[in-house]
C-alpha positions as CSV (number, residue, x, y, z in Angstrom):
1,M,0.1,0.2,-0.1
2,A,3.2,2.2,0.9
3,A,4.9,2.3,-3.1
4,S,0.8,2.6,-3.9
5,L,0.4,5.8,-2.4
6,I,4.1,6.8,-3.5
7,A,3.3,6.3,-6.9
8,V,0.1,8.2,-6.1
9,M,2.1,11.3,-4.7
10,A,4.6,11.4,-7.7
11,V,1.7,11.1,-9.9
12,G,0.4,13.9,-7.8
13,V,3.3,16.4,-8.7
14,S,4.4,16.3,-11.8
15,A,0.8,16.5,-12.9
16,V,0.8,19.9,-11.2
17,P,4.3,21.2,-11.2
18,V,2.7,24.5,-10.0
19,A,-0.4,23.9,-7.9
20,H,-3.1,26.0,-6.4
21,A,-3.8,25.8,-3.0
22,D,-6.8,23.8,-4.7
23,D,-5.5,21.4,-6.1
24,L,-3.2,20.3,-3.4
25,K,-6.6,20.6,-1.3
26,D,-7.9,17.8,-4.3
27,K,-5.0,15.8,-4.1
28,Q,-4.4,15.6,0.0
29,R,-8.4,14.4,-0.2
30,H,-8.2,11.8,-2.8
31,V,-4.7,10.3,-1.1
32,E,-6.7,9.9,2.1
33,R,-9.5,8.6,1.1
34,E,-6.9,5.8,-0.9
35,L,-6.0,5.3,2.8
36,K,-9.6,4.9,4.2
37,G,-9.8,3.1,1.5
38,A,-7.3,0.3,1.4
39,S,-8.7,-2.2,4.0
40,K,-11.7,-2.8,2.3
41,D,-11.3,-6.2,0.1
42,L,-14.0,-6.6,-2.6
43,D,-14.0,-9.5,-4.2
44,E,-12.9,-12.2,-2.1
45,S,-15.5,-14.8,-2.5
46,S,-18.6,-15.5,-3.3
47,A,-21.7,-13.4,-2.1
48,Q,-23.2,-17.4,-1.7
49,L,-19.6,-18.0,0.7
50,Q,-20.2,-14.7,2.7
51,K,-23.3,-14.7,3.3
52,A,-23.1,-18.6,4.9
53,A,-19.8,-17.7,6.6
54,A,-22.1,-14.9,8.5
55,R,-24.9,-17.4,9.2
56,L,-22.8,-19.6,10.6
57,E,-20.4,-16.5,12.9
58,A,-23.9,-16.0,13.8
59,A,-25.6,-19.2,14.5
60,Q,-22.2,-19.6,16.8
61,G,-22.2,-16.4,19.1
62,Q,-26.2,-16.5,19.9
63,L,-25.3,-20.1,20.5
64,S,-22.7,-19.0,23.4
65,V,-25.2,-16.8,24.2
66,A,-28.0,-18.9,24.5
67,K,-25.5,-21.7,26.5
68,T,-25.0,-19.1,29.3
69,E,-28.5,-18.3,29.5
70,L,-29.2,-22.0,29.4
71,A,-27.0,-22.4,32.6
72,T,-28.2,-19.6,34.3
73,A,-32.1,-20.8,34.0
74,R,-30.4,-24.4,35.4
75,G,-29.1,-22.0,38.5
76,K,-32.3,-19.9,38.9
77,V,-34.5,-23.6,39.1
78,E,-31.3,-25.4,41.3
79,V,-32.0,-22.7,44.1
80,A,-35.5,-23.0,43.6
81,Q,-36.0,-27.1,43.6
82,E,-33.9,-26.3,47.3
83,R,-35.8,-23.6,48.4
84,D,-38.9,-25.9,47.5
85,A,-37.3,-29.2,49.7
86,E,-37.9,-26.6,52.4
87,M,-40.5,-25.4,52.3
88,Q,-42.4,-28.7,51.8
89,A,-40.4,-29.8,55.1
90,E,-41.9,-26.6,56.7
91,L,-45.2,-27.6,55.6
92,A,-44.8,-31.4,57.5
93,T,-43.7,-29.3,60.0
94,A,-46.3,-27.5,60.5
95,E,-49.2,-30.6,59.3
96,A,-48.2,-32.4,61.5
97,E,-48.1,-29.3,64.2
98,L,-51.4,-29.0,63.7
99,A,-52.4,-32.5,63.9
100,A,-50.8,-32.5,67.4
101,A,-52.7,-29.8,68.3
102,E,-55.9,-30.6,66.9
103,A,-56.1,-34.6,68.5
104,A,-54.4,-31.8,71.6
105,L,-57.7,-30.1,71.6
106,A,-60.1,-33.6,71.2
107,Q,-58.8,-34.8,74.4
108,G,-59.1,-32.1,76.3
109,E,-62.8,-32.0,74.8
110,V,-62.9,-35.6,76.2
111,D,-61.1,-34.3,79.5
112,R,-64.2,-31.6,79.7
113,E,-66.7,-33.7,78.9
114,T,-65.8,-36.3,82.0
115,Q,-64.9,-33.2,84.3
116,R,-68.0,-32.1,84.1
117,Q,-69.9,-35.6,84.4
118,Q,-67.8,-35.5,87.5
119,V,-68.8,-32.5,89.1
120,A,-72.2,-32.7,88.1
121,T,-72.1,-36.8,90.1
122,T,-70.1,-35.1,93.1
123,V,-73.0,-32.6,93.6
124,A,-75.2,-34.8,93.4
125,D,-74.2,-37.0,95.5
126,M,-73.6,-34.1,98.5
127,Y,-77.0,-32.8,98.0
128,S,-79.2,-36.1,98.5
129,E,-79.7,-36.1,101.7
130,G,-80.1,-32.0,102.1
131,D,-77.4,-28.8,102.1
132,P,-74.1,-30.0,103.1
133,E,-73.2,-26.9,104.8
134,L,-76.5,-26.3,107.1
135,I,-75.9,-30.6,107.6
136,A,-72.4,-29.9,109.1
137,F,-73.7,-26.8,110.3
138,S,-76.4,-29.2,112.3
139,S,-73.7,-32.0,113.4
140,L,-71.9,-29.1,115.2
141,M,-74.9,-28.0,117.3
142,D,-75.2,-31.6,118.7
143,A,-71.1,-31.8,119.5
144,E,-71.7,-32.5,123.5
145,S,-67.5,-32.3,123.8
146,T,-64.6,-29.4,122.3
147,E,-63.5,-32.8,121.0
148,E,-66.1,-34.2,119.4
149,L,-66.9,-29.9,117.6
150,T,-63.5,-29.6,116.5
151,R,-64.4,-33.3,114.9
152,R,-67.3,-32.8,113.3
153,D,-65.6,-28.8,112.2
154,G,-63.1,-31.1,110.1
155,V,-65.6,-33.5,108.6
156,R,-67.4,-30.2,107.8
157,D,-64.6,-28.7,105.8
158,V,-63.9,-31.8,103.8
159,I,-67.1,-32.0,102.3
160,V,-67.7,-28.2,101.8
161,G,-64.6,-29.1,100.0
162,Q,-64.8,-31.9,97.9
163,E,-67.1,-29.9,95.6
164,A,-64.8,-26.3,95.4
165,R,-62.9,-29.1,94.4
166,A,-64.7,-30.4,91.7
167,Y,-66.0,-26.8,90.9
168,D,-61.7,-26.0,90.5
169,E,-60.7,-29.1,88.7
170,L,-63.6,-28.1,86.0
171,K,-62.3,-24.9,85.0
172,A,-58.8,-25.3,84.9
173,A,-60.2,-28.0,82.3
174,E,-61.9,-25.2,80.8
175,V,-59.4,-23.5,80.4
176,L,-56.9,-26.0,79.2
177,L,-59.4,-26.6,76.6
178,E,-59.5,-22.5,75.3
179,V,-55.8,-22.5,75.1
180,Q,-55.6,-25.3,73.1
181,E,-58.3,-24.6,70.7
182,Q,-55.7,-21.2,70.3
183,Q,-53.0,-23.1,69.8
184,V,-55.3,-25.4,66.9
185,S,-56.1,-22.2,65.4
186,D,-53.0,-20.4,65.2
187,A,-50.9,-24.0,64.1
188,R,-54.4,-23.6,61.6
189,D,-53.0,-20.5,60.2
190,E,-49.6,-21.4,60.3
191,V,-50.4,-24.6,57.7
192,A,-52.3,-22.4,55.7
193,A,-49.5,-19.4,55.6
194,Q,-47.0,-22.6,54.2
195,R,-49.0,-23.3,52.2
196,E,-50.2,-19.9,50.5
197,A,-46.1,-20.1,50.2
198,A,-46.6,-23.0,48.5
199,A,-48.9,-22.2,45.9
200,E,-46.9,-19.2,44.9
201,H,-43.8,-21.3,44.9
202,L,-44.7,-23.6,43.5
203,V,-46.1,-21.2,40.1
204,L,-42.0,-19.2,40.2
205,M,-41.3,-22.6,40.0
206,Q,-43.5,-23.5,36.7
207,S,-42.0,-20.6,35.5
208,L,-38.3,-20.9,36.5
209,E,-38.9,-24.8,34.9
210,A,-40.7,-22.8,31.9
211,D,-37.4,-20.6,31.1
212,Q,-34.5,-23.5,31.6
213,Q,-37.3,-25.1,28.7
214,A,-37.1,-22.6,27.1
215,A,-33.3,-22.2,27.3
216,K,-32.8,-25.6,26.4
217,D,-34.9,-25.6,23.1
218,S,-33.2,-22.6,22.2
219,V,-29.5,-24.1,22.4
220,V,-31.0,-27.3,20.7
221,S,-32.6,-24.9,17.9
222,L,-28.6,-23.1,17.3
223,V,-27.0,-26.1,17.5
224,I,-29.0,-27.8,14.5
225,E,-28.8,-23.8,13.2
226,R,-24.9,-24.0,13.6
227,R,-24.4,-27.9,11.4
228,D,-27.2,-26.2,8.5
229,A,-24.9,-23.3,8.7
230,R,-21.4,-24.7,8.4
231,V,-22.7,-28.1,5.9
232,E,-24.7,-24.5,3.7
233,A,-20.9,-23.0,4.2
234,R,-18.9,-26.2,3.4
235,A,-20.6,-26.4,0.4
236,A,-20.6,-22.8,-0.5
237,R,-16.4,-23.8,-0.1
238,A,-16.6,-26.6,-2.2
239,K,-18.0,-24.1,-4.9
240,D,-16.4,-21.6,-4.7
241,L,-13.2,-23.3,-4.6
242,A,-13.9,-25.1,-8.0
243,K,-13.9,-21.7,-9.5
244,L,-10.7,-20.8,-8.1
245,A,-9.4,-24.0,-9.8
246,K,-11.2,-22.9,-13.1
247,L,-10.4,-19.6,-12.8
248,K,-6.6,-20.6,-12.4
249,K,-6.3,-22.7,-16.0
250,E,-8.2,-19.7,-16.8
251,Q,-5.8,-17.2,-15.8
252,D,-3.2,-19.3,-16.6
253,R,-4.6,-20.2,-20.8
254,I,-4.5,-16.2,-20.5
255,E,-1.4,-15.8,-19.2
256,E,-0.4,-17.6,-21.9
257,M,-1.8,-15.7,-25.2
258,L,-0.9,-12.6,-23.7
259,R,2.8,-13.4,-23.3
260,K,3.0,-14.7,-27.2
261,R,1.5,-11.6,-28.0
262,A,3.5,-9.5,-25.7
263,L,6.5,-11.1,-27.1
264,A,4.8,-10.2,-30.6
265,A,4.2,-7.2,-30.7
266,L,7.7,-7.1,-29.5
267,R,9.2,-8.4,-32.9
268,R,7.2,-5.3,-33.9
269,A,8.0,-2.9,-32.2
270,R,12.2,-3.9,-32.8
271,A,11.5,-3.5,-36.7
272,Q,10.3,0.0,-36.2
273,A,13.6,0.8,-33.8
274,R,10.8,1.6,-31.1
275,S,12.5,2.1,-27.5
276,Q,12.5,-1.5,-25.0
277,S,14.3,0.1,-22.0
278,S,13.3,-1.5,-18.8
279,G,13.4,1.6,-17.0
280,P,10.2,3.4,-15.0
281,T,7.3,2.5,-16.6
282,A,5.2,5.4,-14.8
283,G,3.1,7.4,-17.0
284,L,2.4,4.6,-19.7
285,L,-0.9,4.4,-18.1
286,A,-4.1,6.9,-17.0
287,H,-6.7,6.4,-14.4
288,P,-8.7,3.8,-15.6
289,V,-11.4,5.4,-13.0
290,D,-12.1,8.3,-11.2
291,G,-11.5,6.5,-7.8
292,Y,-9.7,5.7,-4.9
293,V,-8.1,2.7,-4.0
294,T,-9.4,-0.1,-2.0
295,S,-7.0,-2.1,-2.0
296,P,-3.5,-2.7,-3.5
297,F,-1.7,-5.5,-5.3
298,G,0.4,-7.5,-3.7
299,Y,0.5,-11.1,-1.9
300,R,-1.2,-11.2,1.0
301,E,-3.5,-14.6,3.1
302,H,-7.0,-14.9,1.8
303,P,-9.2,-13.6,4.5
304,I,-11.3,-16.9,3.8
305,Y,-9.6,-19.7,2.6
306,H,-6.0,-18.7,4.4
307,Y,-4.2,-19.8,1.7
308,W,-0.7,-17.0,0.4
309,G,-1.6,-16.1,-2.7
310,L,-1.6,-13.2,-5.4
311,H,-3.8,-10.1,-4.9
312,D,-3.0,-9.3,-9.2
313,G,-4.9,-5.8,-9.6
314,V,-6.0,-3.2,-7.5
315,D,-9.2,-2.9,-6.8
316,F,-11.0,1.1,-7.3
317,G,-14.2,2.2,-5.2
318,G,-15.9,5.0,-7.0
319,G,-19.4,3.7,-7.0
320,C,-22.1,1.7,-9.5
321,G,-22.4,3.0,-13.0
322,T,-19.6,4.7,-12.8
323,P,-17.3,4.9,-16.1
324,L,-14.6,2.3,-16.5
325,K,-11.3,3.9,-19.4
326,A,-9.3,2.6,-21.9
327,A,-5.8,3.3,-20.0
328,A,-3.8,3.0,-22.8
329,P,-5.1,2.6,-26.4
330,G,-5.2,-1.5,-28.3
331,R,-7.4,-3.5,-29.3
332,V,-10.2,-5.9,-26.9
333,I,-9.2,-8.9,-27.9
334,S,-11.6,-11.0,-25.0
335,S,-14.6,-10.0,-23.3
336,Y,-16.6,-13.3,-21.5
337,W,-18.2,-13.4,-18.0
338,S,-16.7,-15.2,-15.3
339,G,-17.9,-16.4,-12.0
340,V,-15.2,-15.4,-9.8
341,Y,-14.3,-11.2,-11.4
342,G,-18.0,-11.0,-13.4
343,N,-18.1,-9.2,-16.6
344,R,-14.3,-9.3,-17.9
345,L,-12.4,-7.4,-20.9
346,I,-9.6,-7.6,-21.5
347,I,-7.7,-5.6,-24.5
348,D,-4.5,-5.2,-25.3
349,N,-2.2,-2.5,-25.3
350,G,0.6,-4.0,-27.8
351,A,4.2,-2.4,-26.8
352,L,4.8,-0.1,-24.3
353,A,8.5,0.7,-23.0
354,G,9.7,-2.2,-24.5
355,R,7.4,-4.9,-23.1
356,G,4.0,-6.4,-23.6
357,V,1.1,-4.4,-22.1
358,A,-2.3,-5.5,-21.3
359,T,-4.7,-4.5,-19.6
360,I,-8.1,-6.3,-17.9
361,Y,-10.8,-5.1,-16.5
362,N,-13.0,-7.2,-13.9
363,H,-16.9,-7.3,-12.3
364,A,-18.2,-4.0,-14.4
365,S,-21.9,-4.3,-14.9
366,S,-21.9,-3.5,-18.2
367,Y,-19.4,-2.4,-21.3
368,N,-19.7,-1.0,-24.6
369,V,-17.0,-1.9,-26.5
370,G,-16.6,-5.3,-27.8
371,V,-14.1,-8.0,-28.9
372,G,-11.9,-6.9,-32.0
373,D,-13.1,-3.3,-31.8
374,Q,-10.0,-0.5,-31.0
375,V,-10.6,2.2,-28.7
376,A,-8.0,5.3,-27.5
377,E,-7.1,6.0,-24.3
378,G,-9.5,7.6,-21.8
379,Q,-12.8,6.0,-24.6
380,V,-15.4,5.2,-21.7
381,I,-15.2,1.2,-22.4
382,G,-18.4,0.3,-20.3
383,Y,-18.9,1.0,-16.3
384,E,-17.8,0.2,-12.4
385,G,-20.8,-2.5,-11.1
386,D,-20.4,-5.8,-8.7
387,T,-20.6,-8.7,-11.0
388,G,-18.6,-11.9,-9.8
389,W,-17.3,-12.3,-5.7
390,S,-17.6,-8.7,-4.9
391,T,-19.8,-7.0,-2.3
392,G,-20.3,-3.6,-3.5
393,C,-19.7,-2.0,-7.2
394,H,-15.6,-1.8,-7.6
395,L,-13.3,-2.2,-10.4
396,H,-10.8,-4.5,-10.1
397,F,-7.8,-4.0,-12.6
398,T,-4.9,-5.7,-13.9
399,V,-2.2,-5.2,-16.2
400,M,-0.2,-7.9,-17.7
401,V,3.5,-7.4,-18.8
402,N,4.7,-9.7,-20.9
403,G,2.1,-12.0,-19.3
404,Q,2.7,-12.0,-16.2
405,A,0.9,-9.5,-13.3
406,V,2.5,-6.0,-12.6
407,D,1.2,-4.0,-10.0
408,P,-1.2,-1.4,-11.6
409,M,-0.2,1.8,-9.7
410,N,3.7,1.5,-10.9
411,W,2.7,2.1,-14.7
412,F,0.1,5.4,-14.1
């Protein structure tokens, strides 16, 4: 790219010996455009492979995200399952406490009823012969000595105490029963609360399990998508490699044809005593299009197939429909469709600086000259397009010298 820029700058300086400020700014902008566009490769593979590769890359990226989401969903479900087990244990405990409380309440009710029966029997027995207190008082009045009075007073206390104790025991049984009823009520409230919490957690569990299943389904779907995308990419790559193999044979044929034509042109040139200098070649060709360089000439690793190969021309941007111009006078010797280069045109420019030169135009939308036509330098011969392996309108311009591709920037 540096050599290309030096050549461009050299052309700019030589073309404008005394430049105005505006001209210099124009040339500065031109160089900046070349720097900006130098990293763009527009014709490295077929559109089908590019789409397949993009699909595969997208599927791989989405699968990575989906796997993370699945792991997160599984983690949430595991936490929820642990909490669910705890809540089930808490509910079981609450239900056991309720059952115990209800059993105690039932026993309390039996005990209270038994105590009531005992009180009723005791009181009935005591009153069957009259008022116990009056009987006891009468007994005291009949006492004939102090000792007998004391004895009969004790008997009275026993009789009256039996009634009091019977009522006290009944009251105690009723109080205990109230406590047991409250315990049952509290236990029922606790069970209800635990069941409500368990029901709410069940809804959460179902939601989390649904999220987990959706995440799992997404991973499965993306695995299938990645597999299909990989198959599609491999098929597209195989087709591209077949086209490249075909193109290699085509290039060998063209190079051999141009080599022979170059030798013939050189013989004619020698016969006419034309220069055979092998010195500098700059300035012998005109720019084929008004556009900036998007990809320079040279060897580099193919961005898709990763082989080391020659980018045998210079890519110029400019936009769809930009006129393509003959870089030098010559005759059109071939015009055809290439699966890689799209619409292709080859012009034999004859002998220039003692060498046989041909220029090749690729990816055009169309040409307005055909095989056998003689063209003049600067004549519009076609229009920039994106046919063949191309992701945007551009011109892939190749210069063949004695049948071999050379850097076109050294010839402008």
